[in-house]
N, C-alpha and C positions, 0 to 999 in steps of 0.2 A: 790849382790845377797845373799839371806839368804835361807838356806835349813834346814828343820827339820831333825836332825840327831837322828836316833833311838838309837844309841850307848850312846849318852849323854842326850837324852830325852829333847832336846831343839832346838830352831832355832839357827843356827850359820851362821856367814858370811862365804861364800864359798871362800876359798883361796886354789888354787891348789898347789900341791907339787912343780911343775915346772911352772914358770910363762908362761902364754899363752897356756899351754898344759893341757889336761885332759885325764886321763886314767879311763875308766868306764866299769863295767861289769854288765850284767843283766842275770839273770837265765832264760834260754830259755825253750822250751817245751820238755816234754817227749813224743816222737813221736809214739803214739799208737792209736791216735784217732784225730778227728777234735777238735780244741780248742774251748771252750765255750766263751760266752761274758765276763764272769768274768775273764778268762785268758787274754782275749783281752785287758782288762783294764790295766793290768800290762805291757804288751808288748807296749801298746800305750803310757803310761807314760814314759817308757824308751825312746821312740822315741821323745816325747815332750821335755824331759830334754835335750837330745842330740841336737835337733834342736835349743833350746834356748841358750844353751851354744855356739853353732856355731854362732848364731845370735849376741851373745855378744862378739864375736871375738876370741873364743878359738879354738884351733886345737884339735879335739876330736878323740881319739882312743877308739872305742866302740866295745867290744866283747860280743856276745850273743851266747850261746852254743846250740847244739842239744844234748839231752840225748838220745842216740840211742842204749843203751843196759840197760835193767831194767826189773824187774819182770813183769810189765804190758805189756811190748812189747812182752816178751816170752809168756805170757798168751794169748795175742791177736793172736800171730802166731799160737798157738795150736787151737784156735777157727776158724781161717780162713784157716787152712791147708796149710800155707806157712811159709817160714823161718823168723826168727826175722829180718834179714837184709832186706827182702822184705817188711815187715811191716814198718820198719823205713824209707825206701826209699819212700814208698807210702805216708806216713803221713808228711814227710819232704816236699814233693811236694805239698800236700794239705795245709800245713802251709804257704808255700810261696804264694800260690794262695790267701788265705784269708788276709795275711799280705799286699800283693800288693793291694788288694781290699780296705783295710783300710788305704792305703797310708802310711804304716809303712815302712820307708826306711831300706834297708838291712844294717846290721851292718858292720863295717869296717873289723871285724874278726868274722868268724862264725865257730868255732871248733866243732868237734864231739868227743864224748868220745871214740869211737872205734878207732879213728885216733890219739889218744893222749895216747895210752896204755903204751908206754915206759916211758913217763913222770909220769903217774899214778903209775907204778911199782916202779920207782925210788923214788917218794915221800913216798910211803909206807915203802920202805927200810930204808929211812932216819929217819922216825918216830920210826921204830923198833930200829935202832942203837942208837937213843937218849933216849930210854926208855919210849917213849910215846905210844908205840903200842906193842902188843904181839901176837905170833902165837900159835894156838892150833889146831893140826890135820889138817893143811892146811888152816884153817881160820885165818884171822888177824883182831884184834880188837884194837880200840883206847881206851886207858886207860884215862878216863876223870879226874881221881884223879891226873894225872901227870901234868895237866895244871891248874895253879892257877887261871887263869881268866875265867874258864868255868862258863857260866851263865851270863856273863857281858852284852851281847846283849839283852837277854830276861829279865834281871833284876831279875832272880830267883836264890836262893842259890842252890848249888848242891844237898843238902839234899832233897829239895822239888822236884827237877827234878828226883832224884832217886826214890822217892815215887811214882811218876806218870809213871815211866818206866815199860814196860811190860817185864816179864821174861817168856820165853818159856820153856816148858818141855824139859829137856836134854840140856839146854843152857850152853855153854862153857865159858860165860863171867864171869869175876871176879866181875864186878859190874853191877847192872841192867841198868845203864845209859851208859855203854860202848857200842860202835857201830861198826858195821862191816866196815872194809876197803877192805877186800878181802874175797870172798866166794869160797869154794871148788867147783870144777866143778860137775854138775849133768848130768846124761845121757840125751841126746837129747837137751842140752843147749849149746850155744856158750861158748867157753872158750879160754883162752890164757895161754901160759907158764909163769911161774913166779918162783922165788926162793922157794916159799912155795907150789909148785905144780900147776897143771892146775886149772884155776878158772876164775872168773870175778870180777871186782871192785864193791864196794858199791857205792851208789848214791852220798854221800857227798864228797868222795875223788875225784870224777871226776871233780867237779867244782873247787876245790882247785887247782888241777893239771892244768886244762885248763887256769884258770885265771892267775896263777903265771907264767906259761910257756909263755903265749902270752903277758902279760902286765907287769909282774915284780912282785917282792915280796910285794910291797906296791902300792896300787892303790888309786885314789882319791875318786871314788864313786862306791858303790856296790848297785844294785837295785834288787827289786823283790816284790812279793805280801806279805802282812802282815802275811799270813799263813806260810811263809818260815822262819820267825824269829827263831822259834824253831820247829824242831831240825836242819833244814838244814843249816841255816846261822850261828847258834851258833856252829855247828860242823865244818863248813868251817873255822871259826875263830880259833878254837882250833887246827885243823890240820895245817893250814897255818902258824900260829904264832909260834907254837911249832917247826916247821921245819926250819923256817927262823930266828926266834929270833926277828922279826920286826913286827910292826903293819901291819895288813893285808889290811884294808881299812879305810881311814880318815872319810868318811861319809857313812852312811847307810840310803837309801831312800826306804821306803816301802809304797806300794799302798794298800788302804783300800778295803774292801770287796764289791762286787756287790751282792745285795740281790734280792730275788724274794719272794714275800709275806713276806718281812722282815726276811727271813732266808738266810744265806749264800748260794749262788749258787755254787754247786759242783757236780761233777760226782758221788761221793760216795752217795749223797742224792738223786740222780736221779731227781733233780729239776733244770735242766739246759737247756739252748738253745745254740746250737752251733752257732758260728758266721755265718757259712754258711747258716744255717736255717733262722736266723734273717735277713741276708742280702737279701735273696730271697723275703722277705715280705716288708722290709723297705729300703733296699739299704745300702751299706757299709758306705756311708758318713753320713747317719743319725745315725748309730751306733757310729761313731767317734765323731760326734757333741754331742750326748747324753753322752758319757763317759767323755767328757771335760766340761760338763755343771756343774759339781760339783767339789769341791776341791779334789785332788787325795787321800788325807788321810781320807776323810769322806766317810762313806758308802753311796751308791747310789742304789736306788731301781728300778729294771727293770720292765717296764710296757709297754703295748701297747700305752697308752696315751703319755708316755714320748717319745717314738720313733716317733709318729705322730707329736708331738710338735716340735721335732728336725727337721723333714722335713719341717714343716711350717716356722721355723726359717731360715733354709737354703734357702727356696724360697725367703725370703725377701732379703737375702744377694745376691743371684743370680740376683734378679731383679735390684738391684743397679748396680751390675757389668754389666748387659746387657745394662742398660741405659747409663752408662759411655762408654761402647764399641760403642754403636750406636752414641753417641755424637762424639767420637774420629774419627769415620769413615764418618759421614754425616753432621756435624755442618756446617752452612754457614759461620761462622766467622773463619778465619784462622789467627793465630797469637795471643799469649796470651796477655791479657791486664794487666795493673798495678793493677786493682781491683782484677783480678783473682790471681795474684801473692800474693796479700795480703791475699786473702782467703786461699790459699794453705799454707801460713806461719801459719795462725791461726789453720789449721788442725793439726799442730805438737802437740797440747795439747792432742790430743787423742792417739798419739804414746807414749807420756810421761806417760799417764794413763795406757796404755797397759804395758809398761816396768815396771812401778811401781808395777803393779799387779803380773807380772811374777817374779820380783825380790823378791817378798814376798812369797817365798816357792811355786812357780809355781801356783799361784792362777788363773787357767784358767777360772773360772767362771767370775771373775772381768775383766779378759783380754777380754773375749767375750763381756762383757758389754761395754767395751771401743770401740770395733770394731762396735757395733751397734750404739753407739753415733757418731762415724765417719761417718757411712752410712747415718744417719739423716742429718748431716751437708752437706754431698755430695748431697743428694737429694734436699736440699734447694738451693744449688748453681746451680744444673741442671735446676731449674725452671727459671733461668735468661738467658736462651739460651747461654750457654758459648761456648768458642772456642773449636776446635778440640784438641788443645794442652792441654786445661784444662781437657778434657775427658781422654787423655792419662796420664796426671799427676795424676788424681784421681784414675785411675786404679792402678797406681804404689803405691799410698798411701794405698789403700785397700789391694793389693796383699802383700805388705811388711809385714803386720800384719797377714793376713790369712795364709801366707806361713809358718810362725812360728808354727802355730797350725795345719798346714797340711790341711786346709779347702779350699773349692772352687776348687777342683781338679777333680771332676768326671763328671760334666754335660758339657762336651765339645760337640759341634755340630758335629755329624758325617758328613763327607764330602758328602757322597751319599745322606743322608737326606737333607743336606743343598742345594744341587743342585736341588733335587725334589721340595723343598719348594720354591726356587727362581723361578723355572719354573711356579709353580701354582700361585705365587703372581703376576708374569707378566701376566699370563692368566687372572687373576681376574682384574687387571688394564685395560686390553684391553676390558673386558666385561663391566666394569664400564663406560669407555669412549664411548662405543657403547650403553650405557643405558640398557644393558641386566642385570638388577639387580637380576633377578632370578638365572642366571648363576653365578653371583658374589657371591650370598649367598650360592649357592651349593658348590663353591670352598672353601668358608670360612668354611663351615661345614665339607668338606673333610679334610681340614687342621686341624680342631679341632679333628677329629677322629684319625689323625696321631699324636696327642699330641702337636699341635702347635697352639698358640693363636696369632691373629693379632691385631695390634693397629695402627690406622691411625693417623699420626702426621703431623704437617706442614712441617717436613723435609722428609716425606715419610712414608712408611709402615714399622713398627717394628714387629718382631716376636720373640717368645720365646717358648721353650719347656716346657711342664707341666708334 
């Protein structure tokens, strides 16, 4: 497997620190609002990378945090007239709802900044002791000049980063590029006791503390959106490596922007759609498919047509799955034939194409193409009236690959609906036998209004949801 490493600016063979095990960290949400579709892309790629590593045989420890104390949370609390903790709890729950809808699996470790405060304070103290940070009137800043590797992730010299840094009136920093590790408490804001007085941590130090505490001083992979390269991930490296004296992460994997009208989708530009809003119109699975339809490092443009095309593509995949399921349950032939075994062996070429695509820096677009090639071959085989066992084996072949991408997970027949459908189908069959074709047509129309399409086949009546 080869991954593009932002740190080295090239694709590299993935070799974990410890054979068979992967330690991976992804920057999670700042929980003050619903996350938008652009945010969803980064969370989704974290999920895909983890799934594929596990598919490849690795034992993955994946940590993704909640930033539950930050300026945006405090501001939202003031707007809503509730406490910052209530804001965080509210939007953590909303995040989990949308993540589940997108079939993003929960991380193995899900730390919160407010629950890691002792480790944050300890890390800041260590940086002060080592001369990498300094305290001024209860505020603590990181001294970027104290770390020789500052700028290595973004590829910019410190001088250029300093020129672009903002200097606020009354700033206590020694250098414009220095950044806050600890902020003095303000009235009506949450605060914690520390050796420098009551206050709260800066955003960057939170991730360094959570990552190193739960995964260790050096991890295999650090993930996030491309917008986090600077300053967030650059600052994480500076803090973590200055404190430990060791490399922070071997590989840095960054997800490209989602655009709308070819501009980056962001809350600051107010040109975003929340995942919840988009899911109400197109469904969560269409969003997932759409976000996987382009390479994760490439920009992808959000549009109504793209989401509709994603649903149409999913319809084709579900149609094949439904045909395989119907064969597995209703085919007249029981017992797999030698010809069918040969066909199944031939289907391995599509798995190889899928693996080859995913091994090439998670090329999900080509991986999806391999899945569609597999479904075409399965459809051809289904035309030969295969056995029930072939239907079951075909489902396994399809599921093996779609599960890696987290697809074909949502359209499961609700049992109540399924029972109603079966009752109506039986009533329609009785009407047809009695030559009451008007009643038969009325039932077919009733089912259509329920979102169910019937297909009469030599093996019986098939139905599917639309």
